[in-house]
N, C-alpha and C positions, 0 to 999 in steps of 0.2 A: 297781871294779880295771879295769879295760883288760888287764892285757896274762888271765886268767882271763875274762873276755867273751868277748873273741877266741878266744882256742881254746875253750872252752866253740861258741861259735853261729857260728866260721869251715865252712863248706860242705867245704872242700879241709881241716879236719883231724878230719874225724869218722873218717877212715880211722886214724887217731893215740888214737884214743879209752883204750885201755889205753895207749899210752904217756905218754900225760895224767894220766892218776888218775896213774902213775906217781911222776910226774914233782910233781905234787900233796900225796903225801907223802913223799915223800924230802928234795926242795929246799922248794919253797916253804913250804908249812906252817911247816917247819923255821925256813924263814928269815923268816917272819913271828911265829913263837915266838921268837927271839930278838934283835928287832928290840922287840916288849912289855921286853924283858928291859933293852934295854939303855936305850931311852926311860922306860921306870921307876928306871935307877941317875942317868939324864939332869934328876929326878921330868918327866918332860913329859906330863903327865896323859892326856890330852888323845887321843896318839900311840901310849900305852898303852892305852888303849878303844880305839881302832882295828886296830892290829897284834892284841889278843886276840883280836876283832871275829874277822877274818877266822879266827883257826886257829879257836875254837869254831861258824864255821858249817860246817865240817867235820866238826867233828872236839866238839861238845855236852860232852861228858864229860872233854876234859881241862883237869886240875885245875889244871896249874899257868896256864894261862892263863884260868880263873874265877878264881881264890889273884890275881891281876896285877891283873885286871880289875876285881874286888874291891877293892883295896886304893886303885887310884888312881880311883876313885867315889868311897870315903869322902875321899881328898882333895881330890876336886872338890867336894864335900858332897852326895851325892846316895846318903846312908845307907840307904833303901832300896831300891838296886841294891845296893851293894854287903852290905849284909847280904843279902838274896837269893842273892851270890852265894857269901860264906864260908859260908850254912848248905850252898849243893851242895856247897864245897867239903870242909863235913866230915862231910856224907852218905855221899862216895865216895869218903874217905879213912880207910879201918878204923881205920889205926893212932891216931885220933882223938878215939877213942872208947874208948879203956883208955887 
């Protein structure tokens, strides 16, 4: 992720750390999340995983992207990874236990 690498590692950007953090939460992570959904609808499973990973890296308990990544892993025949993601979704989503 070149954009984030530049933002985080450019010495000139250290003065803007709060703004960068805000931008990540309000713009960049939702964009990655939306892209994971778009790629899911297009059945581009590798790209679903890539975009979902970007969100999960910053928000490990993001249910939507864990679910999307789990489904994508299932279609890519990574059954162990799919089970891990979908079990985590089940544990995080309290409505699923009722």
